[in-house]
DRENGULO-239867 format. One record per residue (C-alpha): residue in one letter; x, y, z. Coordinates in steps of 0.02 Angstrom, whole numbers, plus 50000, padded with zeros to 5 digits. Example, Ala and Ser with C-alpha at 12.3 -4.5 7.8 and 13.67 -1.06 7.14 Angstrom:
<pts>
A506154977550390
S506844994750357
</pts>
This chain:
<pts>
M491144883148095
T492624894948083
Q494094890848194
P494734907148273
R496594909748257
G497914922848290
L497344940348332
F495514935448312
L495684922848453
V496594935448561
A495224948348526
L493844935948575
C494724932448740
G494944951148768
W493064953448742
F492724940848882
G493874950748995
L493134967648948
V491344962148982
S491824953449144
G492774969049197
L491254979949164
V490214968449274
E491574969149407
S491604988149403
G489714988949411
L489644977549563
G491034987449647
L490145004049619
L488494996649676
W489294990349836
G490095007249866
W488385015249847
V487375003549958
G488754996750070
Y489065003350244
Q490624994450301
V492424997950254
N493624983150248
D495524984050253
P495734978150071
D494654992750016
L496005004750071
W497164998949932
V495884999049790
N496425011649659
W495175025849636
H495345023549448
S494875005149458
P493085007349393
W493725012349221
M495395003049228
A494694986149281
P493814981949115
L495374986349016
S496484977249139
L495454961349140
G495344962548950
A497244963548943
W497464948549059
F496234938348956
A497044943848793
G498694937448863
F497814921048900
G497214921548720
V499004921248660
V499284905048757
L497664897848687
G498254902348513
L499774891348536
V498694876948601
A497454879548458
M498824875748333
V498754857848397
A496954855948459
P495844869748383
R494174861348418
T494614857748599
V495084875848626
A493514882248539
R492404871148645
F493164871848819
A494054888648827
P492414898448853
F492064888649013
V493764893849082
L493584911949025
I491834913749097
A492364905449261
E493864916949284
G492884932349233
A491484927949354
R492734924249492
S493544941249469
A491874950449462
L491104941649612
G492704944749710
S492244963249710
I490804959649830
P491494960850008
G490984946950126
L490424934749991
H491014917650050
A492284908149945
W491104893249931
A489694904549871
I490854911849740
A491364894249686
V489564888649666
L489064904249569
V490604902949458
A490234884749418
G488414888349380
L488794903249267
S490164894349170
V489084878849141
R487554889249094
L488424901348977
G489894891148914
G488864881248790
Y488264897148702
S490024904248686
R490974891948577
L492414901448502
D492094893848330
S490244898448325
P489744911448193
A488234916048300
F489374919848446
H490514930048333
R489024940648279
F488524943048460
V490274949148504
R490264961648359
R488564968648408
T488944970448593
L490694977548575
P490084995448535
V488904994748685
A490314989048797
G491385003248729
I490045016148768
V489815009348945
W491685010048972
G491735027848906
V490415033149032
L491425024849171
F493005033749113
V492185050749113
A491255048349279
T492625039749381
G494195045749292
L494035062149200
V492835071049319
P493835067549480
W495485071049391
T494905088249337
A494015092849501
E495385104649561
W495555113049391
R493675115349376
A493545122549552
F494945134949516
T494235139649346
F492375140549382
G492245140849572
A491945155449689
T493315168449697
P493805174249873
S494685190449909
E496565190149885
S496805194750068
A495785179850133
P496845170650262
N497475152950239
V497065139050361
L498245125450423
L497475111550529
V498725098950597
V498155083450690
L499485074350790
D498785056850779
T498755047350945
V499615061151044
R499065063551224
A499295080351306
D500225074651461
S501635067451356
L502075084551286
S503315096251369
L502085109351304
H500965103351446
G502325101651578
Y502975084151538
D504715081751611
R505465075651447
P505815088651310
T504665080451183
T503965096451104
P505155111151129
R504775117950955
L502895117250977
E503125126251143
S503975140451051
W502615141450918
A501225140651049
K501855156851125
R501215165550968
G499425160351003
V498225152451128
R498525135751212
F497055126051283
S497715115551427
Q496135105151450
A495565101151272
R494595084951249
S494375073851097
T492625068251055
T493105049851040
P494615039151082
Y494945034050901
T495365042550737
L493805042150631
G492585047850766
T493605063050816
H494025067850637
A492165067250598
S491925079850739
L493425090450686
F492695091850512
T490835093750549
G490705100350728
Y489525086150775
R489835072350901
M490215055250828
T488475048650868
Q487705063250774
T488605057750616
S488695041350521
A490505038250571
R490785021950664
V492235009850684
N491915001850514
A490705014450438
P491215030150342
L490695048150365
D489295050950241
G488715066750155
S487335071550276
R488415083950374
L489335098850301
T491215097450322
L492435111550351
A493315107450187
E491665108650092
H491265125150177
L492935132750128
R492995124949954
D491305132549914
R492015149449963
G493455148249841
Y494785139949947
A496025127249879
T495795112349994
G497125098950020
G497235084550142
F498825074650180
V498515060150297
G499775048750380
N498435037350453
I498135026250302
F496755016750393
Y495425027650474
G496125043150388
S495825035650217
A494615043650095
R493695027050098
Y493045032750268
G492345048750193
L493615060850266
D494085067450094
R492405076050068
G492725093950015
F494575091449981
L495075094849802
H496705085449833
Y496895070949955
H498485061249990
D498145046150102
V499305031850054
P501195030950031
G501615038649864
N499745041649840
I499825026449727
T497955023049734
R497635039149638
R498945036249504
V498865026449343
T500445016049331
P500794999049250
R500704990549420
E499074999149468
F498334995249297
L498744976749310
R498044975349488
S496484985849459
C495424970149430
R495254956549561
L496114943649452
G497574955149423
E497654959849607
S497814941649659
V499164938049528
V500184953849566
T500034951349754
W500584933249742
F502084938149636
E502584952149754
R502444940949905
K503384926949819
W504824938649781
R504634948049944
I504264964349855
L502604967449943
K502654975750114
P501204970050226
L499804982650239
Q499984985350426
R501834989450400
Q501535003350274
R501985020350343
L501625037350271
D502855047450373
A502905065850410
A504335069050291
E503315063350140
L501785072750200
N502765088850222
R503565087050051
E501925083449961
A500955096550057
L502205110350018
A502255105249835
W500355106649830
V500415123649916
D501665129649786
R500505123949646
T498995132649722
R499915149249738
S499785151549550
S497895151849570
T498015166449695
R496795157049806
P496945154849994
F497215136950049
F496495125450180
L497875113150218
F497525098150330
L498885086450392
N498745070850498
L500465066150567
F500535047650613
D502315045250675
A501845043450859
H500665028850821
S501155010750845
P502105001550778
Y503435014150822
S504495012650665
L505265029750637
P506415033750491
A508235028950513
E508755047150526
A507605050450675
P508555053550839
T508375041250981
P508505052051137
F507505040051246
T508315023451197
R507025016951076
V506774998151066
S506474990250896
P504634989850845
E504754971050815
R505414967850990
L504134979251069
E502694971150974
A503294953851023
D503424958651206
T501714967051203
A500914951751122
K501754940451251
L501084951451393
K499314950451325
G499474931551309
L500074929751488
Q498664940751551
A497404930051458
R498144914451537
F498074922551709
D496244927051683
R495874908651649
Q497004901051782
P497794912951909
S499424908251994
A500734917252097
A502144912251978
L501204918651826
S500764934751917
A502604937951955
E503074934751773
I501724946651715
D502284960351834
A504084959351774
L503614959451590
R502304973051616
A503604984851690
K504764981951542
V503394983851410
H502694999751488
S504425007451497
D504835002751317
L503155009151259
R503435025851344
N505155027851266
A504585023451091
Y503045034251105
D504005049351167
E505245047851026
G503815047550900
I503135063650975
A504855071650973
W505025067250788
I503325074850749
D503835090550843
R505365092050731
K504375089250570
L502965101050619
D504265114450653
E505025111450480
L503315113250398
L502925129650486
R504645136750446
D504465131950263
L502795140850255
D503595155850340
R504995156150211
R503655156950077
N502915172250165
L501295162850194
L501285160050382
A500885177950431
N499205176450343
T498815158850402
L497695152850543
V498625138050622
I497735125250730
V498695110750806
T497775097050900
A497615078150914
D496245065650877
H496525055651038
G497875049951156
E498605033051203
M498565021551353
L500335016451400
G499905004351539
E498785015351646
H497275005851711
D498144990351640
L497704996351464
I498794998251310
G498225007251153
H496635017051123
G494865015451059
D494215005051203
S494025017151350
L493735035351393
H495085037951523
R495935054851528
E497485048151442
V496515044951280
V495395060351277
H496515074151348
V497375081351193
P498375096851145
L497525111551060
V498455127051002
V497705141250899
I498885153650815
G498015167750724
G498535175850562
Q498575194450536
G496995203450589
M496225188550679
E496425195550855
V497075179250928
P498115184351081
A499905178351097
G500445168151247
A498705165351319
V498295149151411
I496495143451435
D496235131051577
R494395127451544
P493875110751466
V493485113051281
S493045101051141
V493995099050979
G492265098150902
D492225117150915
V493615118750786
P492485120650630
A491455134550712
T493075142850769
V493835142750594
A492255149650514
D492145162950650
L493955168750637
L493915168950446
R492235178050448
T491635167450302
S489855169350242
G488745160050363
G490125161850493
A490125150850646
R488275147350619
A488775135450479
F489305122850611
P488685117150782
G489725121250934
L490355137950994
P491885147350930
L493375146251046
R493575165051031
R492355166651175
F493705161251296
W495015174151255
N493685187651240
E493245184251422
R491475179051387
A491635161651458
G490425161951602
D490065145251683
E488235146951642
G488575147951456
D489455131351425
E488865113451437
P490055099651493
V491245093351359
V490655076751288
S491725061951235
E490965045351185
M491345027951122
E490215015751033
H489894997951089
L491194986151012
A490094970951032
W491114960750907
M492664961451017
A493064948851153
R492374954751320
S493774958351441
P494154970151586
R495534976651471
M494274980751335
P492904991251420
A492024996451258
A491694978051218
S490424977451360
G489354992451313
P489335010351247
M490165023951350
A490055042651374
L491135055051468
L490665072451528
T492095084051578
E491665099851672
G492875110651769
T494075098951857
W492835084551861
S492475069851747
Y490915059151744
H490975042051658
R489405032551610
Q489245015551528
V487765004551490
H488534987651526
E487794972551436
T487524962851596
L487784975151739
G486694989351676
V487145007651698
R488855010151778
E489465027251838
Q491135034151893
M491625051651945
F493365058751972
D494145074852034
L495495077651903
K496345091252004
S496815079752146
D496695063352049
P497255066051867
G497515047351847
E495675043851888
E496115031052021
H494845035852155
D493045034352102
L491955046852198
A490285041652122
G489865032152281
D490455045752401
P488925052552494
S489745069552508
Q489765070852318
G487935066252294
D487415083652236
R488805084152106
L488365066752044
G486535071652031
A486995087251932
F488005076751809
R486545064751790
R485345078851751
K486545086651627
F486785069851544
A484915067051531
A484645084451458
M485925082351320
D485525077351143
A485605058451154
P487405054751205
T487965036951169
P487435026751322
T485575025351348
P484705012551458
P484144996951363
</pts>
């Protein structure tokens, strides 16, 4: 037998890594194809990992080969006999780690079995094994080449190919700017009469177009409403769920415009549900969804962590030296989004194509950690202090639920008042910062002489509970505070969008795709999307008989702890908003169908349920009939 030494030993170790990396990439792609759930770690996986992982793992193993070479100078036979077991075990551990949800013990058992089964055939001093490596290396190279082309070269050239070979729109085709103010409720904007000057700049811009004072989101969380904003369908008519991405079964607005020659770019501050991993990038030729967009860049760090083994080593090192910032603390603030978006707009101008620019501004979302230069007009508390107080309040409430006492109730009341006040201050300052950054973006576009020919739509995906109904946050109820959102439409030249108009009718943000297609007069027009164009309101064709109630809905979060402060944990919910009335319906797990009805004109806080009022029986019956006639809203009797 020939004892491998020097570069030959390093090359053999690299082969183990290359093959293991190919298996890891294959398993990752297979999971992405058949999987349905998105996990937090997925959000940081580099999009180039399928082709980088084999090379990365090969490099890590080659480095291990250098160490083995030093040991082999003293004990060559020991290295030749036992090193394959270690290499196979580590390669299998890295590959199996790409399967989400696979238990650590299952991985350990599989790793042990594979290393024992294959280690004996892989002695590093075996001529037969050397021949096997030489024969399989070209095959591994071809497989890697296919991965590189399919997952590296093709996505990297997508924008260039679209500009070179795609449809060519007319040079006068208007641009589109869609801005989503993440987690911004309408009644916290001075635009909607709030007593604090949170949005003076947006107020000024809104005078150039139409403001909808009673717009409603389709869900109380990011992914569901974005799915509606992009497709025109309600959440339950798409694949989008709390941990499930938007699939390709519904046409998106970005796809519609891309196929008509538009440059399409998305810049998303919400690095969780706004991530491309949730399918919101479909149709966008450029998508920026993490700080620095690092998951789409090939750098030494990203190369080393593109395999699971490398990720664990790099992450450990960064945590050890306090380089790594925890995932939940990462922020992609409006300043970076503006800068990157404008740079992309400048690049697209050379193609003479109109652009569809989408921004999601996340600065009003908790934790409320604004940049140091952000003003503090409302006496912001530190995000760490606010989070600690909020967590303490939740803990006290849980204790009170288990064992009520007058002393604990008094402590809760005092802390609740402080937390709600601090939340309101921090939240308002986030909105004020967004107002400033949105104004800067619009002014920069105007300085480029682009705004006059741009359709601008500003809205929000949902609002936020700041203590109302004893709730904090969003995604677990359908109260007005989380579904009443801003909506402003400012038309470009020739779009006939009136200036200074205010529409007081309830409308859904799900009508945005049909509205854009209608105002741009693209081929297929508004018929490309469900819903009705919002133009019908300012053209005075909004008869009561022509519009159904606006629908908002929330899925059943059965995996969450059931609590009065987590309504969605007890069953799916739907909300119909019509005129000044709201009708809530939930199929409770144990209590069956539950209904509430509120007059928002006299009771905007939804404090007085009129579902049981005999004088409102006809109205309640009408809501029930309209609910039954609709296309399968979320709550249905078991």
